[in-house]
C-alpha positions as CSV (number, residue, x, y, z in Angstrom):
1,M,8.5,17.1,-70.2
2,M,8.8,14.7,-67.4
3,T,12.2,13.4,-66.0
4,D,13.0,11.0,-63.3
5,V,14.6,12.3,-60.2
6,S,16.9,10.0,-58.2
7,L,17.2,10.4,-54.5
8,P,19.6,8.5,-52.2
9,R,18.1,5.7,-50.3
10,W,19.0,7.3,-46.9
11,L,17.2,10.5,-47.9
12,V,14.0,8.6,-48.9
13,L,14.1,6.8,-45.5
14,F,14.6,10.1,-43.7
15,L,11.7,11.7,-45.5
16,A,9.5,8.7,-44.8
17,V,10.3,8.9,-41.1
18,L,9.5,12.6,-41.1
19,A,6.1,12.0,-42.8
20,A,5.3,9.2,-40.3
21,W,6.2,11.5,-37.4
22,A,4.0,14.2,-38.8
23,V,1.0,11.9,-39.1
24,L,1.6,10.6,-35.6
25,D,2.0,14.0,-34.0
26,R,-0.8,15.8,-35.9
27,I,-3.4,13.2,-36.4
28,L,-3.0,10.0,-34.4
29,V,-1.8,11.3,-31.0
30,P,-4.5,14.1,-30.8
31,S,-7.1,11.5,-31.7
32,V,-5.9,9.0,-29.0
33,R,-5.8,11.9,-26.5
34,W,-9.4,12.9,-27.4
35,F,-10.6,9.3,-27.1
36,I,-9.0,8.8,-23.7
37,R,-10.2,12.2,-22.5
38,Q,-13.8,11.4,-23.5
39,R,-13.6,8.0,-21.7
40,T,-12.0,9.7,-18.7
41,N,-14.7,12.4,-18.4
42,R,-17.4,9.7,-18.7
43,V,-15.8,7.7,-15.9
44,L,-15.6,10.8,-13.7
45,D,-19.3,11.5,-14.2
46,Q,-20.1,7.9,-13.2
47,V,-17.9,7.6,-10.1
48,R,-18.6,11.2,-8.8
49,H,-22.0,10.0,-7.6
50,R,-20.9,6.9,-5.8
51,L,-17.5,7.9,-4.2
52,R,-17.8,8.9,-0.6
53,L,-14.5,10.8,-0.8
54,E,-14.6,12.8,-4.0
55,I,-11.8,13.2,-6.5
56,R,-10.2,16.6,-5.9
57,P,-9.4,19.2,-8.6
58,F,-5.7,18.8,-7.7
59,Q,-5.9,15.2,-9.1
60,Q,-7.2,16.5,-12.4
61,T,-4.6,19.2,-12.8
62,K,-2.1,18.7,-15.6
63,R,1.1,17.1,-14.3
64,Q,3.4,19.8,-15.8
65,V,1.4,22.4,-13.9
66,L,1.9,20.5,-10.6
67,I,5.6,20.1,-11.3
68,D,6.0,23.8,-11.9
69,R,4.0,24.7,-8.8
70,L,6.2,22.3,-6.8
71,L,9.5,23.5,-8.2
72,F,8.8,27.2,-7.7
73,S,7.4,26.9,-4.2
74,P,9.5,29.0,-1.7
75,K,10.8,26.0,0.3
76,V,12.0,24.1,-2.8
77,M,13.6,27.2,-4.1
78,E,15.5,27.7,-0.8
79,A,16.6,24.0,-1.0
80,V,17.9,24.5,-4.5
81,E,19.9,27.5,-3.4
82,A,21.3,25.6,-0.4
83,H,22.1,22.5,-2.6
84,A,24.0,24.7,-5.2
85,R,26.1,26.3,-2.4
86,E,26.9,23.0,-0.7
87,E,27.8,21.2,-3.9
88,G,29.6,24.1,-5.5
89,M,27.5,23.9,-8.6
90,P,25.6,26.5,-10.7
91,R,22.1,27.2,-9.6
92,E,20.7,26.1,-13.0
93,L,22.2,22.6,-12.5
94,A,20.8,22.3,-9.0
95,M,17.4,23.4,-10.4
96,A,17.6,20.7,-13.1
97,R,18.3,18.1,-10.4
98,A,15.3,19.3,-8.4
99,E,13.2,19.1,-11.6
100,R,14.3,15.5,-12.1
101,Y,13.2,14.6,-8.6
102,A,9.9,16.3,-9.2
103,R,9.2,14.4,-12.4
104,E,10.1,11.2,-10.6
105,I,7.7,11.9,-7.7
106,V,4.6,13.7,-9.2
107,P,2.0,11.3,-10.5
108,T,-0.6,11.9,-13.2
109,F,-4.1,10.6,-12.1
110,N,-6.3,9.2,-14.9
111,A,-9.7,8.1,-13.7
112,Y,-10.3,5.8,-16.7
113,L,-7.1,3.8,-16.0
114,Y,-7.8,3.8,-12.2
115,F,-11.5,2.7,-12.2
116,Q,-11.6,0.7,-15.4
117,V,-8.2,-0.9,-16.0
118,G,-6.7,-0.8,-12.5
119,Y,-9.8,-1.8,-10.7
120,W,-10.5,-4.7,-13.1
121,L,-6.9,-6.0,-12.7
122,A,-6.9,-5.6,-8.9
123,R,-10.3,-7.4,-8.6
124,R,-9.3,-10.2,-10.9
125,L,-5.9,-10.8,-9.2
126,A,-7.2,-10.5,-5.6
127,E,-10.2,-12.9,-6.2
128,L,-8.0,-15.3,-8.1
129,L,-5.6,-15.7,-5.2
130,Y,-7.9,-15.2,-2.1
131,R,-11.4,-15.3,-0.8
132,V,-11.6,-11.5,-0.3
133,R,-13.7,-10.1,2.5
134,V,-14.4,-6.7,4.2
135,G,-14.8,-7.8,7.8
136,F,-15.6,-4.5,9.6
137,V,-16.3,-0.9,8.6
138,D,-16.9,2.0,11.0
139,E,-19.7,3.4,8.9
140,S,-20.6,6.1,11.4
141,G,-17.1,7.5,11.3
142,L,-17.0,7.5,7.5
143,E,-20.3,9.3,7.3
144,G,-18.9,12.1,9.5
145,V,-16.3,13.0,6.9
146,G,-16.9,16.5,5.6
147,P,-16.4,17.7,2.0
148,D,-13.4,19.8,3.0
149,D,-11.7,17.1,5.1
150,T,-8.6,15.3,3.9
151,V,-8.6,11.5,4.6
152,I,-5.4,9.5,4.9
153,F,-5.7,5.7,5.0
154,V,-3.1,4.3,7.4
155,M,-2.4,0.6,7.1
156,N,-0.3,-2.3,8.5
157,H,2.0,-3.8,5.8
158,R,2.0,-7.6,5.5
159,S,2.3,-8.2,1.8
160,N,2.9,-6.5,-1.5
161,M,-0.7,-7.6,-2.2
162,D,-1.8,-4.9,0.2
163,Y,-1.7,-2.3,-2.5
164,V,-4.0,-4.4,-4.8
165,L,-6.3,-5.6,-2.1
166,V,-7.1,-2.2,-0.5
167,A,-7.3,-0.4,-3.8
168,Y,-9.9,-2.9,-4.9
169,L,-11.9,-2.9,-1.7
170,A,-11.8,0.9,-1.3
171,A,-12.8,1.7,-4.9
172,D,-16.4,2.5,-3.9
173,R,-15.1,5.0,-1.3
174,A,-12.1,6.8,-2.8
175,A,-9.4,6.9,-5.4
176,L,-6.3,6.3,-3.3
177,S,-2.9,7.9,-4.0
178,Y,-0.2,5.5,-2.7
179,A,3.3,6.2,-1.8
180,V,5.2,3.3,-3.5
181,G,8.8,2.3,-3.3
182,E,11.4,1.9,-6.0
183,W,10.1,-1.7,-6.7
184,A,7.3,-0.1,-8.6
185,R,9.6,1.8,-11.1
186,I,9.8,-1.2,-13.4
187,W,9.3,-0.4,-17.1
188,P,6.6,-0.3,-18.5
189,F,4.5,-0.8,-15.3
190,H,5.6,2.5,-13.8
191,M,3.6,4.4,-16.3
192,L,0.4,2.6,-15.3
193,I,1.2,3.0,-11.6
194,R,1.8,6.7,-12.0
195,S,-1.3,7.1,-14.0
196,M,-3.3,5.6,-11.2
197,G,-2.2,8.4,-8.8
198,A,0.8,6.7,-7.1
199,Y,3.9,8.7,-6.3
200,F,7.4,7.1,-6.1
201,V,9.4,7.4,-2.9
202,R,13.1,6.7,-2.3
203,R,12.7,5.1,1.1
204,N,16.2,5.7,2.5
205,S,17.4,8.7,0.7
206,R,19.5,11.1,2.7
207,N,19.6,13.7,-0.1
208,A,18.3,17.0,1.5
209,L,17.2,18.4,-1.9
210,Y,15.2,15.2,-2.7
211,R,13.6,15.1,0.7
212,R,12.5,18.8,0.4
213,V,11.0,18.1,-3.0
214,L,9.2,15.0,-1.7
215,E,8.0,17.0,1.4
216,G,6.7,19.8,-0.9
217,Y,4.7,17.4,-3.0
218,V,3.1,15.5,-0.1
219,A,2.3,18.7,1.8
220,M,0.8,20.2,-1.4
221,A,-1.4,17.1,-2.1
222,T,-2.5,17.0,1.5
223,E,-3.5,20.6,1.5
224,A,-5.5,20.1,-1.7
225,G,-7.5,17.3,0.0
226,V,-6.1,14.3,-2.0
227,T,-7.0,11.0,-0.3
228,Q,-3.7,9.2,0.3
229,A,-2.7,5.8,1.6
230,I,0.5,5.1,3.6
231,Y,2.2,2.3,5.4
232,P,3.9,3.9,8.4
233,E,5.9,0.7,9.2
234,G,8.0,1.6,6.2
235,G,8.3,-2.0,4.9
236,L,6.9,-5.5,5.2
237,T,6.8,-7.2,8.6
238,R,9.3,-10.0,8.8
239,D,8.0,-11.7,11.9
240,G,4.3,-11.1,11.7
241,L,4.3,-8.3,14.4
242,T,3.5,-4.7,13.5
243,R,6.7,-2.7,13.3
244,P,7.3,0.7,15.0
245,P,6.1,3.6,12.8
246,K,8.5,5.6,10.6
247,L,7.1,9.1,10.7
248,G,8.7,10.9,7.7
249,L,5.6,10.9,5.4
250,L,3.2,11.5,8.3
251,E,5.2,14.6,9.3
252,Y,5.1,15.9,5.7
253,M,1.3,15.4,5.6
254,L,0.9,17.3,8.9
255,R,2.9,20.2,7.4
256,G,0.3,20.4,4.7
257,F,-2.5,20.7,7.3
258,K,-3.7,24.2,8.0
259,S,-4.9,24.5,11.6
260,Q,-7.1,27.5,10.8
261,G,-8.5,26.0,7.6
262,K,-12.1,24.8,7.0
263,G,-11.3,21.1,6.8
264,D,-9.8,18.5,9.1
265,L,-7.1,15.9,8.5
266,L,-8.6,12.5,9.3
267,L,-6.3,9.4,9.7
268,L,-8.3,6.3,8.9
269,P,-6.8,3.1,10.5
270,V,-7.0,0.1,8.1
271,G,-6.2,-3.5,9.3
272,I,-5.1,-6.2,6.8
273,N,-4.6,-9.9,7.4
274,Y,-4.2,-13.0,5.2
275,D,-4.5,-16.7,5.8
276,R,-1.3,-16.9,3.6
277,T,1.0,-14.1,2.6
278,L,2.8,-14.8,-0.7
279,E,6.2,-13.7,0.6
280,D,6.1,-15.4,4.1
281,R,9.1,-17.8,3.7
282,T,11.2,-15.1,2.0
283,L,10.5,-12.6,4.8
284,L,11.4,-15.0,7.5
285,R,14.9,-15.6,6.2
286,D,17.8,-14.0,8.1
287,D,19.4,-12.3,5.1
288,K,21.6,-9.7,6.9
289,E,24.8,-11.4,5.9
290,E,24.0,-12.0,2.3
291,S,24.8,-9.7,-0.6
292,R,22.1,-8.0,-2.6
293,T,22.9,-10.1,-5.7
294,R,22.5,-13.3,-3.7
295,L,19.3,-12.1,-2.1
296,T,17.9,-11.2,-5.5
297,A,18.9,-14.6,-7.0
298,R,17.4,-16.5,-4.1
299,A,14.2,-14.5,-4.1
300,L,13.9,-15.2,-7.9
301,G,14.5,-18.9,-7.3
302,T,11.9,-19.0,-4.5
303,T,9.3,-17.2,-6.7
304,T,9.9,-19.5,-9.6
305,S,9.6,-22.6,-7.5
306,F,6.4,-21.2,-5.9
307,L,4.8,-20.5,-9.3
308,W,5.8,-23.9,-10.7
309,R,4.3,-25.8,-7.7
310,N,1.0,-23.9,-8.0
311,L,0.9,-24.4,-11.7
312,V,1.3,-28.1,-11.3
313,L,-1.5,-28.2,-8.7
314,A,-3.7,-26.1,-10.9
315,L,-3.2,-28.5,-13.9
316,G,-4.0,-31.4,-11.7
317,N,-7.2,-29.7,-10.4
318,R,-5.7,-29.8,-6.9
319,W,-5.1,-26.0,-6.5
320,Y,-6.9,-24.1,-3.7
321,R,-6.9,-20.4,-3.3
322,F,-4.7,-19.1,-0.5
323,G,-7.5,-18.9,2.1
324,Y,-9.1,-15.6,3.2
325,A,-7.8,-12.0,2.8
326,C,-9.6,-9.6,5.0
327,V,-9.6,-5.8,5.5
328,N,-11.1,-3.8,8.3
329,F,-11.7,0.0,8.2
330,G,-11.7,1.7,11.6
331,A,-12.9,5.0,13.0
332,P,-11.1,8.1,11.6
333,I,-8.7,9.9,14.0
334,S,-9.2,13.7,13.8
335,L,-5.9,15.7,13.8
336,R,-7.7,18.8,14.9
337,T,-9.1,17.0,17.9
338,F,-5.8,15.4,18.7
339,L,-4.0,18.8,18.6
340,D,-6.7,20.4,20.7
341,R,-6.1,17.7,23.3
342,L,-2.4,18.6,23.4
343,G,-3.1,22.3,23.5
344,V,-1.4,22.9,20.1
345,D,-2.9,25.7,18.0
346,D,-0.4,25.8,15.1
347,L,2.1,23.1,14.1
348,E,4.1,25.5,12.0
349,A,4.7,27.7,15.1
350,L,6.4,24.8,17.0
351,S,10.2,24.1,16.9
352,R,11.4,21.1,15.0
353,E,11.9,19.1,18.2
354,E,8.4,20.0,19.5
355,R,6.8,19.2,16.2
356,F,8.5,15.8,16.1
357,Q,7.2,15.0,19.6
358,V,3.7,15.8,18.4
359,V,4.1,13.6,15.3
360,E,5.6,10.8,17.3
361,A,2.7,10.8,19.8
362,L,0.2,10.9,16.9
363,G,2.0,8.0,15.2
364,Q,1.7,5.9,18.3
365,V,-2.1,6.7,18.5
366,V,-2.6,5.9,14.9
367,M,-0.7,2.6,15.0
368,E,-2.7,1.5,18.0
369,G,-5.8,2.2,16.0
370,V,-4.4,0.1,13.1
371,K,-3.6,-2.8,15.4
372,E,-7.0,-2.7,16.9
373,V,-8.7,-3.3,13.6
374,I,-6.4,-6.0,12.2
375,P,-8.7,-8.9,11.5
376,V,-8.4,-12.4,13.1
377,L,-8.5,-15.1,10.5
378,P,-8.7,-18.9,10.6
379,V,-5.0,-19.7,10.1
380,S,-3.9,-17.2,12.8
381,L,-6.3,-18.9,15.2
382,V,-5.0,-22.4,14.6
383,A,-1.4,-21.2,14.5
384,T,-1.7,-19.4,17.8
385,V,-3.0,-22.6,19.5
386,L,-0.2,-24.7,18.0
387,V,2.5,-22.3,19.0
388,E,1.2,-22.2,22.6
389,D,1.1,-26.0,22.8
390,G,4.6,-26.4,21.2
391,Q,5.0,-29.8,19.6
392,E,2.4,-31.6,21.7
393,P,0.2,-33.8,19.4
394,L,-3.4,-32.9,19.6
395,T,-6.6,-34.6,18.3
396,A,-8.8,-32.7,16.0
397,M,-11.4,-32.3,18.8
398,G,-8.7,-31.2,21.3
399,L,-7.4,-28.6,18.9
400,K,-10.9,-27.4,18.0
401,A,-11.7,-27.0,21.7
402,R,-8.6,-24.8,22.2
403,V,-9.5,-22.7,19.2
404,E,-13.0,-22.2,20.6
405,R,-11.5,-21.0,23.9
406,L,-9.2,-18.6,22.0
407,I,-12.1,-17.2,20.0
408,Q,-14.0,-16.5,23.2
409,K,-11.0,-14.8,24.7
410,L,-10.5,-12.6,21.6
411,E,-14.2,-11.6,21.5
412,E,-14.0,-10.6,25.2
413,R,-11.1,-8.3,24.3
414,G,-13.0,-6.7,21.4
415,A,-11.0,-8.1,18.6
416,H,-12.6,-8.2,15.1
417,L,-12.8,-11.8,14.1
418,Y,-13.8,-12.9,10.6
419,V,-15.6,-16.2,10.9
420,P,-16.3,-17.6,7.4
421,R,-20.0,-18.4,6.9
422,K,-20.5,-17.4,10.6
423,D,-19.6,-21.1,11.4
424,R,-16.8,-21.6,13.9
425,D,-16.4,-25.3,13.0
426,Y,-15.9,-24.3,9.4
427,A,-13.4,-21.6,10.4
428,F,-11.4,-24.2,12.3
429,T,-11.5,-26.6,9.4
430,V,-10.3,-24.2,6.8
431,G,-7.5,-22.9,9.1
432,L,-6.2,-26.4,9.8
433,R,-6.6,-27.5,6.2
434,M,-4.5,-24.6,5.0
435,L,-1.6,-25.5,7.3
436,T,-1.8,-29.3,6.5
437,L,-1.8,-28.6,2.8
438,R,1.3,-26.6,3.2
439,K,2.8,-29.4,5.3
440,V,3.4,-27.0,8.2
441,V,1.2,-29.3,10.3
442,V,1.2,-33.1,9.9
443,E,-1.5,-35.7,10.9
444,E,-0.4,-39.1,12.2
445,D,-2.8,-41.6,13.7
446,G,-5.4,-39.0,14.2
447,L,-3.0,-36.6,16.0
448,Y,-1.9,-33.2,14.7
449,R,1.4,-31.7,15.4
450,P,3.5,-28.9,13.9
451,V,6.6,-29.7,11.9
452,A,9.6,-28.6,14.0
453,Q,11.3,-26.6,11.2
454,E,8.1,-24.8,10.4
455,L,7.6,-23.3,13.9
456,P,8.9,-19.9,12.8
457,L,6.2,-19.9,10.1
458,L,3.5,-20.7,12.6
459,R,4.8,-17.9,14.9
460,Y,4.6,-15.5,11.9
461,Y,0.9,-16.2,11.6
462,A,0.3,-16.3,15.3
463,N,2.1,-12.9,15.8
464,A,-0.4,-11.3,13.4
465,I,-3.0,-11.3,16.2
466,R,-0.6,-11.4,19.2
467,H,-1.4,-7.8,20.1
468,H,-5.0,-8.7,20.7
469,L,-4.0,-11.0,23.5
470,D,-2.0,-8.4,25.4
471,E,0.9,-10.9,25.8
472,A,4.6,-10.5,25.1
473,P,5.6,-11.2,21.5
474,T,6.6,-14.7,20.7
475,P,10.5,-14.8,20.4
């Protein structure tokens, strides 16, 4: 005999949710994981044969294992104990705080996302906005990298496009693990960024426990041979000149280097330059007196206006890409050779002050190497001449003659020039065209002169190559 059973609507809904959760947890999620794992293994097999700097086992280790290894390392455990004493809190609470920091920092590298999704996005975006070029590569230096060596890409920082550009151009050499700021922790993009091997850094944190956890991860990754990329300037240049290096991350990496180990730590200078950086006008503003809210609102307004203008130009078939973006790769700087030159056998045996002096000296050497390979591009050439001549009107022929003399001077000093199509006349033409399209330079009766209020922008692009001329920075 059959009878009807009545259930409350809330109970039916609850049972339906449980059933859906069971299907998701037992069938769909394992299937998706299997699918991604198969694709990831296939990509790893493909790239393993073409990468000059191989993917390390550390990068394929499960994230939870790395977090546990980091949390239970002796230095982090000491920091947890110290933090609990200083804050007057239970050790368990201090440990939970350290775990939160570790989960925030430690990435989870996925080769499929990096080489298929990330590379495709980086290439499309870079080539949509710029004519992307590799100007110079020290091939002999790269060929000397051994299988046990750890390579750190050290770069100047001109634009947030640097991350995209270098990841795209270095994809046939290495899978880079970036240190990225808090700007990258935007949902849901932070999941993609973390899956591509980037680790988040709180740039100005004074929290001793956080800094010890960060130090532990960076040292652990360096010791495991992970290829990393850092910007020692600590932020974007605001005047076009390279900034003095901040040495925190570099010091952490040196702590992960074992002087008696088989491999070396190689610091690879990378120079980046653009005919136009997307943030140039925002960076030039003196914003020290403004509140963070006003700065955010103004930056949003500038970005919206910029996007609207370029959309209008694109719809009218009058849009040009933002000139050339060029990257140079210099010769690796050997840490072991550097320490031998200083007579240092073991960094760990040095006092804190002595170790910092070594790191500071190394930072200066590395930044000089970076400055040496910053490429010279058309806009920087024309901007340099216009800044030197002030507001004196020049004919196109007069301006071209000055650019030609500047090129000869730079070549004599060993600067790396990227001359499009190997045609100096064309390089001059595209540099001047970029500045006139932006109305930074105006043409009247056949004479070209810079717009007075745009002189800071011209100095910004001239300062990108100022160091090649061995002259004092433009004020």
